[in-house]
C-alpha positions as CSV (number, residue, x, y, z in Angstrom):
1,X,10.9,-6.3,7.3
2,X,8.8,-9.3,6.2
3,X,8.5,-9.7,2.5
4,X,5.3,-11.2,1.0
5,X,7.2,-13.7,-1.0
6,X,7.8,-15.6,2.2
7,X,4.2,-15.5,3.3
8,X,1.2,-17.6,2.3
9,X,-1.9,-16.6,4.2
10,X,-4.0,-19.6,4.9
11,X,-7.7,-19.8,3.9
12,X,-10.1,-19.0,6.7
13,X,-7.9,-16.6,8.7
14,X,-10.3,-15.0,11.2
15,X,-9.1,-11.4,10.7
16,X,-9.3,-8.9,7.9
17,X,-6.2,-8.2,5.9
18,X,-5.7,-4.7,4.6
19,X,-3.2,-4.2,1.8
20,X,-1.9,-0.7,1.1
21,X,-0.4,0.0,-2.3
22,X,1.8,2.9,-3.3
23,X,1.7,2.6,-7.1
24,X,4.3,3.2,-9.8
25,X,5.5,1.8,-13.0
26,X,9.1,0.9,-11.8
27,X,8.5,0.5,-8.0
28,X,5.3,-0.5,-6.3
29,X,5.3,-0.2,-2.5
30,X,3.1,-2.6,-0.5
31,X,2.2,-3.0,3.1
32,X,-0.2,-5.5,4.6
33,X,-1.8,-5.4,8.0
34,X,-3.7,-8.1,9.9
35,X,-6.6,-6.5,11.8
36,X,-6.5,-8.4,15.1
37,X,-8.8,-7.6,18.0
38,X,-5.9,-6.0,19.9
39,X,-5.0,-3.8,16.9
40,X,-3.4,-3.9,13.5
41,X,-0.2,-5.9,13.1
42,X,2.4,-5.9,10.3
43,X,2.0,-9.0,8.0
44,X,4.3,-8.0,5.2
45,X,5.9,-5.0,3.6
46,X,8.2,-4.3,0.7
47,X,8.4,-3.4,-3.0
48,X,7.7,-4.9,-6.3
49,X,10.3,-3.8,-8.8
50,X,10.3,-3.7,-12.6
51,X,13.5,-3.2,-14.7
52,X,14.0,0.5,-15.0
53,X,15.4,0.3,-18.5
54,X,12.5,-1.7,-19.9
55,X,9.8,0.1,-21.9
56,X,6.6,0.9,-20.0
57,X,4.5,-2.0,-21.5
58,X,7.1,-4.5,-20.3
59,X,7.4,-2.9,-16.9
60,X,3.6,-2.9,-16.5
61,X,3.4,-6.6,-17.5
62,X,6.0,-7.5,-15.0
63,X,4.3,-5.5,-12.2
64,X,0.9,-7.0,-13.1
65,X,2.3,-10.5,-12.6
66,X,3.9,-9.5,-9.3
67,X,0.7,-7.8,-8.0
68,X,-1.4,-10.8,-8.9
69,X,1.0,-13.1,-7.0
70,X,1.1,-10.7,-4.0
71,X,-2.7,-10.6,-3.8
72,X,-2.9,-14.4,-4.2
73,X,-0.4,-14.9,-1.3
74,X,-1.8,-12.3,1.1
75,X,-5.5,-12.6,0.3
76,X,-6.5,-9.1,1.3
77,X,-10.1,-8.3,1.9
78,X,-9.4,-4.5,1.6
79,X,-6.9,-2.7,-0.7
80,X,-6.1,0.9,0.0
81,X,-4.5,2.5,-3.1
82,X,-3.0,6.0,-3.3
83,X,-5.4,8.1,-5.2
84,X,-4.4,10.2,-8.3
85,X,-2.9,13.6,-7.8
86,X,-1.8,16.3,-10.2
87,X,1.9,17.0,-9.8
88,X,4.1,19.4,-11.7
89,X,5.3,16.6,-14.1
90,X,2.5,15.5,-16.3
91,X,4.5,12.5,-17.6
92,X,5.1,11.3,-14.1
93,X,1.4,11.7,-13.3
94,X,0.5,9.6,-16.3
95,X,2.9,6.8,-15.3
96,X,1.6,6.7,-11.7
97,X,-1.9,6.5,-13.2
98,X,-0.9,3.5,-15.2
99,X,0.4,1.8,-12.0
100,X,-2.7,2.8,-10.1
101,X,-4.8,1.2,-12.9
102,X,-2.9,-2.1,-12.4
103,X,-3.5,-2.1,-8.7
104,X,-7.2,-1.2,-9.0
105,X,-7.8,-3.8,-11.6
106,X,-6.0,-6.6,-9.7
107,X,-7.7,-5.8,-6.5
108,X,-11.2,-5.7,-8.1
109,X,-10.5,-9.1,-9.9
110,X,-9.6,-10.6,-6.5
111,X,-12.8,-9.4,-5.0
112,X,-11.2,-7.0,-2.5
113,X,-13.0,-3.8,-1.4
114,X,-10.9,-0.9,-2.9
115,X,-10.4,2.4,-1.1
116,X,-8.6,5.3,-2.7
117,X,-6.8,7.6,-0.3
118,X,-5.0,10.8,-1.2
119,X,-1.4,11.0,0.0
120,X,-2.1,14.3,1.9
121,X,-5.0,12.6,3.7
122,X,-2.9,9.7,4.8
123,X,-0.2,12.2,6.1
124,X,-2.9,14.2,7.9
125,X,-4.5,11.1,9.5
126,X,-1.2,9.7,10.8
127,X,1.1,12.7,11.4
128,X,-1.5,15.5,11.8
129,X,0.1,17.4,8.9
130,X,-0.9,16.9,5.3
131,X,2.5,18.1,4.1
132,X,4.5,15.8,6.3
133,X,7.7,14.4,4.8
134,X,8.4,10.7,4.1
135,X,10.6,10.4,7.2
136,X,7.9,11.7,9.5
137,X,5.4,9.3,8.0
138,X,7.9,6.4,8.3
139,X,8.5,7.1,12.0
140,X,4.7,7.3,12.7
141,X,4.1,4.0,10.8
142,X,6.8,2.3,13.0
143,X,5.3,3.8,16.1
144,X,1.7,2.7,15.4
145,X,2.8,-0.8,14.5
146,X,5.2,-1.2,17.4
147,X,8.2,-1.6,15.2
148,X,11.7,-0.9,16.4
149,X,12.4,1.0,13.1
150,X,10.4,1.7,10.0
151,X,10.8,-0.5,6.9
152,X,13.8,0.7,4.8
153,X,11.8,1.4,1.7
154,X,9.8,4.6,1.8
155,X,7.5,3.1,-0.9
156,X,6.6,0.4,1.7
157,X,6.1,2.9,4.5
158,X,3.9,5.0,2.2
159,X,1.8,1.9,1.5
160,X,1.6,1.0,5.2
161,X,0.4,4.6,5.8
162,X,-2.4,4.1,3.3
163,X,-3.4,0.8,5.1
164,X,-3.3,2.4,8.5
165,X,-5.3,5.4,7.3
166,X,-8.0,2.9,6.1
167,X,-7.9,1.3,9.5
168,X,-8.4,4.7,11.3
169,X,-11.2,5.7,9.0
170,X,-13.0,2.3,9.3
171,X,-12.9,2.4,13.1
172,X,-13.9,6.1,13.4
173,X,-15.6,7.0,10.1
174,X,-17.0,10.4,11.3
175,X,-13.7,11.5,12.8
176,X,-11.4,11.7,9.8
């Protein structure tokens, strides 16, 4: 898997870069695609990690710095962020919302177009089942990108699924 810390996208690249973000306040998954004429290609994927034991404000500050650096390096024109969803755990939903807020704000400040995609919509678009499990999504991401195996991190494959869903929707907007 290619980590973004080893990539610096040059100015004037002729192709659009789409960055998917699976938000959180401890782990943020990311996956970047280059939209070449022959199809999307993996540019980078991985996770941004905050220290689990730190209080939420410190974790958010750490992730904010990492997200800003990530977007500076990758220069995405489009950012696909997992949309909010109501789970059984209200506290978890609030924390994910805080991570989403960071991703949305950093993308907007960088001038990227922001698209919010529901997790079930991404699963439906890629696997054909809105209730697909993470392993099914990971295998489909690997297949679509021509990878021998999916990235190890399921946060990264979820982020790549968001980016691929954006690509599918942008190429066939009436279909999905």
